[in-house]
N, CA, C, O and the ligand as a Tripos MOL2 file, in Angstrom:
@<TRIPOS>MOLECULE
protein
  297   295    75     0     0
PROTEIN
NO_CHARGES

@<TRIPOS>ATOM
      1 N          90.9690   77.2430   82.4880 N.3       1 MET1
      2 CA         91.6020   76.7120   83.6870 C.3       1 MET1
      3 C          92.5250   75.5610   83.2950 C.2       1 MET1
      4 O          92.3180   74.8850   82.2870 O.2       1 MET1
      5 N          93.5340   75.3640   84.1110 N.am      2 ILE2
      6 CA         94.5360   74.3300   83.8660 C.3       2 ILE2
      7 C          94.6060   73.4320   85.0960 C.2       2 ILE2
      8 O          94.6020   73.9090   86.2310 O.2       2 ILE2
      9 N          94.6690   72.1240   84.8520 N.am      3 CYS3
     10 CA         94.7580   71.1590   85.9410 C.3       3 CYS3
     11 C          96.1940   70.6490   86.0510 C.2       3 CYS3
     12 O          96.7700   70.1950   85.0630 O.2       3 CYS3
     13 N          96.7710   70.7230   87.2470 N.am      4 VAL4
     14 CA         98.1120   70.1830   87.4780 C.3       4 VAL4
     15 C          98.0280   69.1610   88.6040 C.2       4 VAL4
     16 O          97.1090   69.1950   89.4220 O.2       4 VAL4
     17 N          99.0000   68.2520   88.6350 N.am      5 LYS5
     18 CA         99.0350   67.2410   89.6990 C.3       5 LYS5
     19 C         100.0570   67.6310   90.7440 C.2       5 LYS5
     20 O         101.1710   68.0430   90.4190 O.2       5 LYS5
     21 N          99.6670   67.4970   92.0100 N.am      6 ARG6
     22 CA        100.5750   67.7170   93.1330 C.3       6 ARG6
     23 C         100.5200   66.4460   93.9660 C.2       6 ARG6
     24 O          99.6060   66.2540   94.7670 O.2       6 ARG6
     25 N         101.5070   65.5840   93.7670 N.am      7 GLY7
     26 CA        101.4230   64.2490   94.3550 C.3       7 GLY7
     27 C         100.2820   63.5110   93.6860 C.2       7 GLY7
     28 O         100.2400   63.4070   92.4610 O.2       7 GLY7
     29 N          99.3640   63.0020   94.4770 N.am      8 ASN8
     30 CA         98.1920   62.3210   93.9290 C.3       8 ASN8
     31 C          97.0060   63.2570   93.7640 C.2       8 ASN8
     32 O          95.9350   62.8490   93.3130 O.2       8 ASN8
     33 N          97.2090   64.5210   94.1370 N.am      9 GLN9
     34 CA         96.0980   65.4690   94.1510 C.3       9 GLN9
     35 C          96.0830   66.3020   92.8720 C.2       9 GLN9
     36 O          97.1250   66.7880   92.4320 O.2       9 GLN9
     37 N          94.9050   66.4660   92.2790 N.am     10 GLU10
     38 CA         94.7590   67.3550   91.1330 C.3      10 GLU10
     39 C          94.3660   68.7390   91.6340 C.2      10 GLU10
     40 O          93.4850   68.8730   92.4830 O.2      10 GLU10
     41 N          95.0200   69.7600   91.1080 N.am     11 VAL11
     42 CA         94.7470   71.1340   91.5160 C.3      11 VAL11
     43 C          94.4010   71.9460   90.2770 C.2      11 VAL11
     44 O          95.1530   71.9560   89.3020 O.2      11 VAL11
     45 N          93.2600   72.6260   90.3200 N.am     12 TRP12
     46 CA         92.8630   73.4820   89.1960 C.3      12 TRP12
     47 C          93.4260   74.8790   89.3940 C.2      12 TRP12
     48 O          93.2700   75.4780   90.4580 O.2      12 TRP12
     49 N          94.0680   75.3820   88.3850 N.am     13 LEU13
     50 CA         94.6490   76.7210   88.4240 C.3      13 LEU13
     51 C          93.8570   77.6410   87.4950 C.2      13 LEU13
     52 O          93.3870   77.2230   86.4370 O.2      13 LEU13
     53 N          93.7220   78.8880   87.9070 N.am     14 GLY14
     54 CA         93.0750   79.8530   87.0380 C.3      14 GLY14
     55 C          91.8480   80.5040   87.6340 C.2      14 GLY14
     56 O          91.2270   81.3520   86.9930 O.2      14 GLY14
     57 N          91.4830   80.1230   88.8580 N.am     15 SER15
     58 CA         90.3020   80.7480   89.4510 C.3      15 SER15
     59 C          90.5560   81.1730   90.8930 C.2      15 SER15
     60 O          89.6140   81.3940   91.6550 O.2      15 SER15
     61 N          91.8280   81.2880   91.2670 N.am     16 ALA16
     62 CA         92.1250   81.6720   92.6460 C.3      16 ALA16
     63 C          93.4370   82.4540   92.6890 C.2      16 ALA16
     64 O          94.2120   82.4750   91.7340 O.2      16 ALA16
     65 N          93.6440   83.0810   93.8170 N.am     17 GLU17
     66 CA         94.8980   83.7960   94.0550 C.3      17 GLU17
     67 C          95.6320   83.1400   95.2100 C.2      17 GLU17
     68 O          95.0350   82.4350   96.0230 O.2      17 GLU17
     69 N          96.9260   83.3790   95.2710 N.am     18 MET18
     70 CA         97.7270   82.9030   96.3920 C.3      18 MET18
     71 C          98.2300   84.1140   97.1750 C.2      18 MET18
     72 O          98.3630   85.2110   96.6310 O.2      18 MET18
     73 N          98.5040   83.8970   98.4540 N.am     19 ARG19
     74 CA         99.0860   84.9430   99.2990 C.3      19 ARG19
     75 C         100.4020   84.4430   99.8460 C.2      19 ARG19
     76 O         100.5390   83.2800  100.2250 O.2      19 ARG19
     77 N         101.3680   85.3440   99.8790 N.am     20 VAL20
     78 CA        102.6820   85.0340  100.4440 C.3      20 VAL20
     79 C         102.9790   86.0980  101.4890 C.2      20 VAL20
     80 O         102.8800   87.2940  101.2160 O.2      20 VAL20
     81 N         103.3480   85.6500  102.6970 N.am     21 PHE21
     82 CA        103.6400   86.5860  103.7950 C.3      21 PHE21
     83 C         105.1210   86.5170  104.1100 C.2      21 PHE21
     84 O         105.6840   85.4470  104.3410 O.2      21 PHE21
     85 N         105.7430   87.7040  104.1140 N.am     22 TYR22
     86 CA        107.1640   87.7160  104.4230 C.3      22 TYR22
     87 C         107.5840   89.1340  104.8100 C.2      22 TYR22
     88 O         107.2920   90.0940  104.0960 O.2      22 TYR22
     89 N         108.2580   89.2530  105.9240 N.am     23 GLN23
     90 CA        108.8110   90.5240  106.4000 C.3      23 GLN23
     91 C         107.7960   91.6710  106.3480 C.2      23 GLN23
     92 O         108.0430   92.7150  105.7430 O.2      23 GLN23
     93 N         106.6520   91.4510  106.9970 N.am     24 ASN24
     94 CA        105.6060   92.4680  107.1060 C.3      24 ASN24
     95 C         105.0250   92.9050  105.7660 C.2      24 ASN24
     96 O         104.4570   93.9910  105.6500 O.2      24 ASN24
     97 N         105.1710   92.0430  104.7480 N.am     25 ARG25
     98 CA        104.5500   92.3310  103.4570 C.3      25 ARG25
     99 C         103.6590   91.1680  103.0710 C.2      25 ARG25
    100 O         103.8660   90.0300  103.4930 O.2      25 ARG25
    101 N         102.6500   91.4870  102.2470 N.am     26 VAL26
    102 CA        101.7720   90.4610  101.6960 C.3      26 VAL26
    103 C         101.8760   90.5490  100.1790 C.2      26 VAL26
    104 O         101.6730   91.6100   99.5880 O.2      26 VAL26
    105 N         102.1900   89.4290   99.5650 N.am     27 TYR27
    106 CA        102.2520   89.3620   98.1100 C.3      27 TYR27
    107 C         101.0510   88.5660   97.6270 C.2      27 TYR27
    108 O         100.6670   87.5740   98.2450 O.2      27 TYR27
    109 N         100.4600   89.0020   96.5220 N.am     28 ALA28
    110 CA         99.3370   88.2850   95.9300 C.3      28 ALA28
    111 C          99.6780   87.9700   94.4800 C.2      28 ALA28
    112 O         100.3170   88.7620   93.7870 O.2      28 ALA28
    113 N          99.2440   86.8100   94.0420 N.am     29 ALA29
    114 CA         99.4660   86.4210   92.6460 C.3      29 ALA29
    115 C          98.3600   85.4600   92.2420 C.2      29 ALA29
    116 O          97.8330   84.7360   93.0880 O.2      29 ALA29
    117 N          97.9960   85.4400   90.9550 N.am     30 PRO30
    118 CA         97.0580   84.4100   90.5070 C.3      30 PRO30
    119 C          97.7270   83.0460   90.6810 C.2      30 PRO30
    120 O          98.9330   82.9160   90.4750 O.2      30 PRO30
    121 N          96.9480   82.0320   91.0580 N.am     31 ASN31
    122 CA         97.6010   80.7290   91.2630 C.3      31 ASN31
    123 C          98.1370   80.1470   89.9500 C.2      31 ASN31
    124 O          98.9060   79.1860   89.9650 O.2      31 ASN31
    125 N          97.7400   80.7170   88.8380 N.am     32 LEU32
    126 CA         98.3210   80.3080   87.5570 C.3      32 LEU32
    127 C          99.8030   80.6430   87.4590 C.2      32 LEU32
    128 O         100.4700   80.2100   86.5200 O.2      32 LEU32
    129 N         100.3260   81.4040   88.4100 N.am     33 ILE33
    130 CA        101.7540   81.7310   88.3740 C.3      33 ILE33
    131 C         102.5840   80.4410   88.3760 C.2      33 ILE33
    132 O         103.6730   80.3970   87.8030 O.2      33 ILE33
    133 N         102.0670   79.4030   89.0160 N.am     34 TYR34
    134 CA        102.7720   78.1080   89.0050 C.3      34 TYR34
    135 C         102.9760   77.6320   87.5650 C.2      34 TYR34
    136 O         104.0650   77.1940   87.1940 O.2      34 TYR34
    137 N         101.9310   77.7210   86.7720 N.am     35 HIS35
    138 CA        102.0080   77.3110   85.3610 C.3      35 HIS35
    139 C         102.9450   78.2300   84.5690 C.2      35 HIS35
    140 O         103.7440   77.7640   83.7560 O.2      35 HIS35
    141 N         102.8370   79.5260   84.8120 N.am     36 TYR36
    142 CA        103.6940   80.4700   84.0870 C.3      36 TYR36
    143 C         105.1740   80.1860   84.3550 C.2      36 TYR36
    144 O         106.0030   80.2450   83.4470 O.2      36 TYR36
    145 N         105.4900   79.8780   85.6160 N.am     37 VAL37
    146 CA        106.8970   79.6210   85.9810 C.3      37 VAL37
    147 C         107.3710   78.2790   85.4270 C.2      37 VAL37
    148 O         108.4480   78.1920   84.8380 O.2      37 VAL37
    149 N         106.5500   77.2160   85.6200 N.am     38 THR38
    150 CA        107.0210   75.8700   85.2530 C.3      38 THR38
    151 C         106.9210   75.5970   83.7590 C.2      38 THR38
    152 O         107.7000   74.8030   83.2330 O.2      38 THR38
    153 N         105.9830   76.2320   83.0620 N.am     39 GLU39
    154 CA        105.7930   75.9180   81.6360 C.3      39 GLU39
    155 C         106.2210   77.0350   80.6860 C.2      39 GLU39
    156 O         106.5240   76.7770   79.5210 O.2      39 GLU39
    157 N         106.2440   78.2700   81.1780 N.am     40 HIS40
    158 CA        106.5390   79.3920   80.2810 C.3      40 HIS40
    159 C         107.7540   80.2000   80.7200 C.2      40 HIS40
    160 O         108.0070   81.2860   80.2000 O.2      40 HIS40
    161 N         108.5090   79.6580   81.6870 N.am     41 GLN41
    162 CA        109.7520   80.2690   82.1530 C.3      41 GLN41
    163 C         109.5670   81.7070   82.6490 C.2      41 GLN41
    164 O         110.4940   82.5150   82.5820 O.2      41 GLN41
    165 N         108.3680   82.0210   83.1470 N.am     42 TYR42
    166 CA        108.1730   83.3450   83.7400 C.3      42 TYR42
    167 C         109.0240   83.4350   84.9990 C.2      42 TYR42
    168 O         109.0620   82.4970   85.7950 O.2      42 TYR42
    169 N         109.7040   84.5570   85.1780 N.am     43 CYS43
    170 CA        110.5250   84.7720   86.3620 C.3      43 CYS43
    171 C         109.9320   85.9230   87.1730 C.2      43 CYS43
    172 O         110.0500   87.0820   86.7740 O.2      43 CYS43
    173 N         109.2960   85.6170   88.3040 N.am     44 PRO44
    174 CA        108.7190   86.6880   89.1340 C.3      44 PRO44
    175 C         109.8250   87.5830   89.6940 C.2      44 PRO44
    176 O         111.0010   87.2240   89.6510 O.2      44 PRO44
    177 N         109.4430   88.7500   90.2200 N.am     45 PRO45
    178 CA        110.4330   89.6310   90.8450 C.3      45 PRO45
    179 C         111.1830   88.8960   91.9630 C.2      45 PRO45
    180 O         110.6300   88.0310   92.6420 O.2      45 PRO45
    181 N         112.4460   89.2630   92.1300 N.am     46 GLU46
    182 CA        113.3140   88.5860   93.0970 C.3      46 GLU46
    183 C         112.7390   88.6020   94.5130 C.2      46 GLU46
    184 O         112.8300   87.6080   95.2340 O.2      46 GLU46
    185 N         112.1510   89.7240   94.9090 N.am     47 GLU47
    186 CA        111.6280   89.7900   96.2800 C.3      47 GLU47
    187 C         110.4340   88.8510   96.4680 C.2      47 GLU47
    188 O         110.2140   88.3550   97.5720 O.2      47 GLU47
    189 N         109.6680   88.6030   95.4140 N.am     48 PHE48
    190 CA        108.5640   87.6340   95.4950 C.3      48 PHE48
    191 C         109.1250   86.2260   95.6650 C.2      48 PHE48
    192 O         108.6270   85.4540   96.4840 O.2      48 PHE48
    193 N         110.1480   85.8930   94.9040 N.am     49 ILE49
    194 CA        110.7750   84.5690   95.0060 C.3      49 ILE49
    195 C         111.3170   84.3510   96.4090 C.2      49 ILE49
    196 O         111.1320   83.2820   96.9920 O.2      49 ILE49
    197 N         111.9860   85.3600   96.9490 N.am     50 GLU50
    198 CA        112.5410   85.2450   98.2960 C.3      50 GLU50
    199 C         111.4130   85.0250   99.3190 C.2      50 GLU50
    200 O         111.5370   84.2120  100.2350 O.2      50 GLU50
    201 N         110.3200   85.7640   99.1410 N.am     51 ALA51
    202 CA        109.1920   85.6180  100.0640 C.3      51 ALA51
    203 C         108.6020   84.2040   99.9930 C.2      51 ALA51
    204 O         108.2770   83.6130  101.0220 O.2      51 ALA51
    205 N         108.4670   83.6670   98.7790 N.am     52 VAL52
    206 CA        107.9330   82.3070   98.6240 C.3      52 VAL52
    207 C         108.8470   81.2960   99.3100 C.2      52 VAL52
    208 O         108.3770   80.3830   99.9890 O.2      52 VAL52
    209 N         110.1580   81.4670   99.1260 N.am     53 LEU53
    210 CA        111.1060   80.4880   99.6630 C.3      53 LEU53
    211 C         111.2920   80.5990  101.1700 C.2      53 LEU53
    212 O         111.5350   79.5940  101.8390 O.2      53 LEU53
    213 N         111.1810   81.8070  101.7100 N.am     54 LYS54
    214 CA        111.5010   82.0120  103.1250 C.3      54 LYS54
    215 C         110.2880   82.2390  104.0180 C.2      54 LYS54
    216 O         110.3890   82.1150  105.2380 O.2      54 LYS54
    217 N         109.1410   82.5690  103.4260 N.am     55 GLY55
    218 CA        107.9420   82.8130  104.2180 C.3      55 GLY55
    219 C         107.3260   81.5140  104.7160 C.2      55 GLY55
    220 O         107.6990   80.4320  104.2630 O.2      55 GLY55
    221 N         106.3740   81.6200  105.6580 N.am     56 PRO56
    222 CA        105.7300   80.4120  106.1940 C.3      56 PRO56
    223 C         104.8920   79.7030  105.1300 C.2      56 PRO56
    224 O         104.3180   80.3410  104.2470 O.2      56 PRO56
    225 N         104.8340   78.3850  105.2280 N.am     57 LEU57
    226 CA        104.0770   77.5940  104.2570 C.3      57 LEU57
    227 C         102.5870   77.6210  104.5680 C.2      57 LEU57
    228 O         102.1980   77.5980  105.7360 O.2      57 LEU57
    229 N         101.7440   77.6710  103.5270 N.am     58 PRO58
    230 CA        100.2990   77.5770  103.7520 C.3      58 PRO58
    231 C          99.9820   76.3350  104.5740 C.2      58 PRO58
    232 O         100.5540   75.2670  104.3600 O.2      58 PRO58
    233 N          99.0690   76.4950  105.5120 N.am     59 GLY59
    234 CA         98.6900   75.3730  106.3780 C.3      59 GLY59
    235 C          99.4590   75.3670  107.6880 C.2      59 GLY59
    236 O          99.0320   74.7350  108.6540 O.2      59 GLY59
    237 N         100.6000   76.0700  107.7320 N.am     60 SER60
    238 CA        101.3490   76.1240  108.9870 C.3      60 SER60
    239 C         100.6650   77.1200  109.9290 C.2      60 SER60
    240 O          99.9930   78.0460  109.4750 O.2      60 SER60
    241 N         100.8360   76.9280  111.2400 N.am     61 PRO61
    242 CA        100.2110   77.8670  112.1890 C.3      61 PRO61
    243 C         100.6330   79.3210  111.9290 C.2      61 PRO61
    244 O          99.8090   80.2300  112.0260 O.2      61 PRO61
    245 N         101.8950   79.5360  111.6050 N.am     62 GLU62
    246 CA        102.3820   80.9010  111.3410 C.3      62 GLU62
    247 C         101.6560   81.5030  110.1370 C.2      62 GLU62
    248 O         101.2300   82.6580  110.1790 O.2      62 GLU62
    249 N         101.5150   80.7220  109.0670 N.am     63 TYR63
    250 CA        100.8260   81.2160  107.8680 C.3      63 TYR63
    251 C          99.3790   81.5650  108.1890 C.2      63 TYR63
    252 O          98.8900   82.6270  107.8030 O.2      63 TYR63
    253 N          98.6930   80.6680  108.8990 N.am     64 GLU64
    254 CA         97.2840   80.9040  109.2290 C.3      64 GLU64
    255 C          97.1210   82.1560  110.0810 C.2      64 GLU64
    256 O          96.1370   82.8800  109.9290 O.2      64 GLU64
    257 N          98.0760   82.4220  110.9800 N.am     65 THR65
    258 CA         98.0340   83.6360  111.7960 C.3      65 THR65
    259 C          98.1410   84.8800  110.9160 C.2      65 THR65
    260 O          97.3740   85.8300  111.0770 O.2      65 THR65
    261 N          99.0940   84.8690  109.9850 N.am     66 PHE66
    262 CA         99.2420   86.0040  109.0630 C.3      66 PHE66
    263 C          97.9850   86.1780  108.2190 C.2      66 PHE66
    264 O          97.5290   87.3010  108.0060 O.2      66 PHE66
    265 N          97.4260   85.0720  107.7410 N.am     67 LEU67
    266 CA         96.2390   85.1340  106.8770 C.3      67 LEU67
    267 C          95.0600   85.7570  107.6160 C.2      67 LEU67
    268 O          94.3610   86.6100  107.0700 O.2      67 LEU67
    269 N          94.8410   85.3280  108.8630 N.am     68 LYS68
    270 CA         93.7240   85.8850  109.6500 C.3      68 LYS68
    271 C          93.9300   87.3830  109.8740 C.2      68 LYS68
    272 O          92.9970   88.1740  109.7420 O.2      68 LYS68
    273 N          95.1810   87.7650  110.2190 N.am     69 ARG69
    274 CA         95.5000   89.1770  110.4550 C.3      69 ARG69
    275 C          95.2510   89.9900  109.1790 C.2      69 ARG69
    276 O          94.6730   91.0750  109.2340 O.2      69 ARG69
    277 N          95.6860   89.4620  108.0340 N.am     70 TRP70
    278 CA         95.5400   90.1730  106.7660 C.3      70 TRP70
    279 C          94.0820   90.3240  106.3830 C.2      70 TRP70
    280 O          93.6790   91.3710  105.8760 O.2      70 TRP70
    281 N          93.2760   89.2760  106.6210 N.am     71 GLU71
    282 CA         91.8530   89.3420  106.2620 C.3      71 GLU71
    283 C          91.1140   90.3780  107.1080 C.2      71 GLU71
    284 O          90.0950   90.9140  106.6730 O.2      71 GLU71
    285 N          91.6190   90.6680  108.3180 N.am     72 GLN72
    286 CA         90.9710   91.6560  109.1670 C.3      72 GLN72
    287 C          91.2560   93.0850  108.7270 C.2      72 GLN72
    288 O          90.4310   93.9700  108.9540 O.2      72 GLN72
    289 N          92.3920   93.3290  108.1090 N.am     73 VAL73
    290 CA         92.7630   94.7040  107.7780 C.3      73 VAL73
    291 C          92.4510   95.1010  106.3440 C.2      73 VAL73
    292 O          92.4730   96.2900  106.0240 O.2      73 VAL73
    293 N          92.1620   94.1410  105.4710 N.am     74 ARG74
    294 CA         91.9420   94.5250  104.0780 C.3      74 ARG74
    295 C          90.5720   95.1290  103.8660 C.2      74 ARG74
    296 O          90.2300   95.5060  102.7450 O.2      74 ARG74
    297 ZN        100.2880   78.0090   79.2420 Zn       75 ZN75
@<TRIPOS>BOND
     1     1     2 1
     2     2     3 1
     3     3     4 2
     4     3     5 am
     5     5     6 1
     6     6     7 1
     7     7     8 2
     8     7     9 am
     9     9    10 1
    10    10    11 1
    11    11    12 2
    12    11    13 am
    13    13    14 1
    14    14    15 1
    15    15    16 2
    16    15    17 am
    17    17    18 1
    18    18    19 1
    19    19    20 2
    20    19    21 am
    21    21    22 1
    22    22    23 1
    23    23    24 2
    24    23    25 am
    25    25    26 1
    26    26    27 1
    27    27    28 2
    28    27    29 am
    29    29    30 1
    30    30    31 1
    31    31    32 2
    32    31    33 am
    33    33    34 1
    34    34    35 1
    35    35    36 2
    36    35    37 am
    37    37    38 1
    38    38    39 1
    39    39    40 2
    40    39    41 am
    41    41    42 1
    42    42    43 1
    43    43    44 2
    44    43    45 am
    45    45    46 1
    46    46    47 1
    47    47    48 2
    48    47    49 am
    49    49    50 1
    50    50    51 1
    51    51    52 2
    52    51    53 am
    53    53    54 1
    54    54    55 1
    55    55    56 2
    56    55    57 am
    57    57    58 1
    58    58    59 1
    59    59    60 2
    60    59    61 am
    61    61    62 1
    62    62    63 1
    63    63    64 2
    64    63    65 am
    65    65    66 1
    66    66    67 1
    67    67    68 2
    68    67    69 am
    69    69    70 1
    70    70    71 1
    71    71    72 2
    72    71    73 am
    73    73    74 1
    74    74    75 1
    75    75    76 2
    76    75    77 am
    77    77    78 1
    78    78    79 1
    79    79    80 2
    80    79    81 am
    81    81    82 1
    82    82    83 1
    83    83    84 2
    84    83    85 am
    85    85    86 1
    86    86    87 1
    87    87    88 2
    88    87    89 am
    89    89    90 1
    90    90    91 1
    91    91    92 2
    92    91    93 am
    93    93    94 1
    94    94    95 1
    95    95    96 2
    96    95    97 am
    97    97    98 1
    98    98    99 1
    99    99   100 2
   100    99   101 am
   101   101   102 1
   102   102   103 1
   103   103   104 2
   104   103   105 am
   105   105   106 1
   106   106   107 1
   107   107   108 2
   108   107   109 am
   109   109   110 1
   110   110   111 1
   111   111   112 2
   112   111   113 am
   113   113   114 1
   114   114   115 1
   115   115   116 2
   116   115   117 am
   117   117   118 1
   118   118   119 1
   119   119   120 2
   120   119   121 am
   121   121   122 1
   122   122   123 1
   123   123   124 2
   124   123   125 am
   125   125   126 1
   126   126   127 1
   127   127   128 2
   128   127   129 am
   129   129   130 1
   130   130   131 1
   131   131   132 2
   132   131   133 am
   133   133   134 1
   134   134   135 1
   135   135   136 2
   136   135   137 am
   137   137   138 1
   138   138   139 1
   139   139   140 2
   140   139   141 am
   141   141   142 1
   142   142   143 1
   143   143   144 2
   144   143   145 am
   145   145   146 1
   146   146   147 1
   147   147   148 2
   148   147   149 am
   149   149   150 1
   150   150   151 1
   151   151   152 2
   152   151   153 am
   153   153   154 1
   154   154   155 1
   155   155   156 2
   156   155   157 am
   157   157   158 1
   158   158   159 1
   159   159   160 2
   160   159   161 am
   161   161   162 1
   162   162   163 1
   163   163   164 2
   164   163   165 am
   165   165   166 1
   166   166   167 1
   167   167   168 2
   168   167   169 am
   169   169   170 1
   170   170   171 1
   171   171   172 2
   172   171   173 am
   173   173   174 1
   174   174   175 1
   175   175   176 2
   176   175   177 am
   177   177   178 1
   178   178   179 1
   179   179   180 2
   180   179   181 am
   181   181   182 1
   182   182   183 1
   183   183   184 2
   184   183   185 am
   185   185   186 1
   186   186   187 1
   187   187   188 2
   188   187   189 am
   189   189   190 1
   190   190   191 1
   191   191   192 2
   192   191   193 am
   193   193   194 1
   194   194   195 1
   195   195   196 2
   196   195   197 am
   197   197   198 1
   198   198   199 1
   199   199   200 2
   200   199   201 am
   201   201   202 1
   202   202   203 1
   203   203   204 2
   204   203   205 am
   205   205   206 1
   206   206   207 1
   207   207   208 2
   208   207   209 am
   209   209   210 1
   210   210   211 1
   211   211   212 2
   212   211   213 am
   213   213   214 1
   214   214   215 1
   215   215   216 2
   216   215   217 am
   217   217   218 1
   218   218   219 1
   219   219   220 2
   220   219   221 am
   221   221   222 1
   222   222   223 1
   223   223   224 2
   224   223   225 am
   225   225   226 1
   226   226   227 1
   227   227   228 2
   228   227   229 am
   229   229   230 1
   230   230   231 1
   231   231   232 2
   232   231   233 am
   233   233   234 1
   234   234   235 1
   235   235   236 2
   236   235   237 am
   237   237   238 1
   238   238   239 1
   239   239   240 2
   240   239   241 am
   241   241   242 1
   242   242   243 1
   243   243   244 2
   244   243   245 am
   245   245   246 1
   246   246   247 1
   247   247   248 2
   248   247   249 am
   249   249   250 1
   250   250   251 1
   251   251   252 2
   252   251   253 am
   253   253   254 1
   254   254   255 1
   255   255   256 2
   256   255   257 am
   257   257   258 1
   258   258   259 1
   259   259   260 2
   260   259   261 am
   261   261   262 1
   262   262   263 1
   263   263   264 2
   264   263   265 am
   265   265   266 1
   266   266   267 1
   267   267   268 2
   268   267   269 am
   269   269   270 1
   270   270   271 1
   271   271   272 2
   272   271   273 am
   273   273   274 1
   274   274   275 1
   275   275   276 2
   276   275   277 am
   277   277   278 1
   278   278   279 1
   279   279   280 2
   280   279   281 am
   281   281   282 1
   282   282   283 1
   283   283   284 2
   284   283   285 am
   285   285   286 1
   286   286   287 1
   287   287   288 2
   288   287   289 am
   289   289   290 1
   290   290   291 1
   291   291   292 2
   292   291   293 am
   293   293   294 1
   294   294   295 1
   295   295   296 2
@<TRIPOS>SUBSTRUCTURE
     1 MET1         2 RESIDUE 1 A MET
     2 ILE2         6 RESIDUE 1 A ILE
     3 CYS3        10 RESIDUE 1 A CYS
     4 VAL4        14 RESIDUE 1 A VAL
     5 LYS5        18 RESIDUE 1 A LYS
     6 ARG6        22 RESIDUE 1 A ARG
     7 GLY7        26 RESIDUE 1 A GLY
     8 ASN8        30 RESIDUE 1 A ASN
     9 GLN9        34 RESIDUE 1 A GLN
    10 GLU10       38 RESIDUE 1 A GLU
    11 VAL11       42 RESIDUE 1 A VAL
    12 TRP12       46 RESIDUE 1 A TRP
    13 LEU13       50 RESIDUE 1 A LEU
    14 GLY14       54 RESIDUE 1 A GLY
    15 SER15       58 RESIDUE 1 A SER
    16 ALA16       62 RESIDUE 1 A ALA
    17 GLU17       66 RESIDUE 1 A GLU
    18 MET18       70 RESIDUE 1 A MET
    19 ARG19       74 RESIDUE 1 A ARG
    20 VAL20       78 RESIDUE 1 A VAL
    21 PHE21       82 RESIDUE 1 A PHE
    22 TYR22       86 RESIDUE 1 A TYR
    23 GLN23       90 RESIDUE 1 A GLN
    24 ASN24       94 RESIDUE 1 A ASN
    25 ARG25       98 RESIDUE 1 A ARG
    26 VAL26      102 RESIDUE 1 A VAL
    27 TYR27      106 RESIDUE 1 A TYR
    28 ALA28      110 RESIDUE 1 A ALA
    29 ALA29      114 RESIDUE 1 A ALA
    30 PRO30      118 RESIDUE 1 A PRO
    31 ASN31      122 RESIDUE 1 A ASN
    32 LEU32      126 RESIDUE 1 A LEU
    33 ILE33      130 RESIDUE 1 A ILE
    34 TYR34      134 RESIDUE 1 A TYR
    35 HIS35      138 RESIDUE 1 A HIS
    36 TYR36      142 RESIDUE 1 A TYR
    37 VAL37      146 RESIDUE 1 A VAL
    38 THR38      150 RESIDUE 1 A THR
    39 GLU39      154 RESIDUE 1 A GLU
    40 HIS40      158 RESIDUE 1 A HIS
    41 GLN41      162 RESIDUE 1 A GLN
    42 TYR42      166 RESIDUE 1 A TYR
    43 CYS43      170 RESIDUE 1 A CYS
    44 PRO44      174 RESIDUE 1 A PRO
    45 PRO45      178 RESIDUE 1 A PRO
    46 GLU46      182 RESIDUE 1 A GLU
    47 GLU47      186 RESIDUE 1 A GLU
    48 PHE48      190 RESIDUE 1 A PHE
    49 ILE49      194 RESIDUE 1 A ILE
    50 GLU50      198 RESIDUE 1 A GLU
    51 ALA51      202 RESIDUE 1 A ALA
    52 VAL52      206 RESIDUE 1 A VAL
    53 LEU53      210 RESIDUE 1 A LEU
    54 LYS54      214 RESIDUE 1 A LYS
    55 GLY55      218 RESIDUE 1 A GLY
    56 PRO56      222 RESIDUE 1 A PRO
    57 LEU57      226 RESIDUE 1 A LEU
    58 PRO58      230 RESIDUE 1 A PRO
    59 GLY59      234 RESIDUE 1 A GLY
    60 SER60      238 RESIDUE 1 A SER
    61 PRO61      242 RESIDUE 1 A PRO
    62 GLU62      246 RESIDUE 1 A GLU
    63 TYR63      250 RESIDUE 1 A TYR
    64 GLU64      254 RESIDUE 1 A GLU
    65 THR65      258 RESIDUE 1 A THR
    66 PHE66      262 RESIDUE 1 A PHE
    67 LEU67      266 RESIDUE 1 A LEU
    68 LYS68      270 RESIDUE 1 A LYS
    69 ARG69      274 RESIDUE 1 A ARG
    70 TRP70      278 RESIDUE 1 A TRP
    71 GLU71      282 RESIDUE 1 A GLU
    72 GLN72      286 RESIDUE 1 A GLN
    73 VAL73      290 RESIDUE 1 A VAL
    74 ARG74      294 RESIDUE 1 A ARG
    75 ZN75       297 GROUP 0 **** ****
């Protein structure tokens, strides 16, 4: 596992996945993708990048609505 700082908060990467909701699609990635992109110059597929940049942010009401809907259908 790798520890990164986000502001004053330490976040451990390597034991969780992230979800991205955009245009009726759900993208999943290991949260280590942050490390791969920032430290190893990994470039995710263009549609994933667009979804991250344009989709609702985690913690927002829109994101939470998508998350609840997705958890019901999987
Ligand atoms: Zn590394």
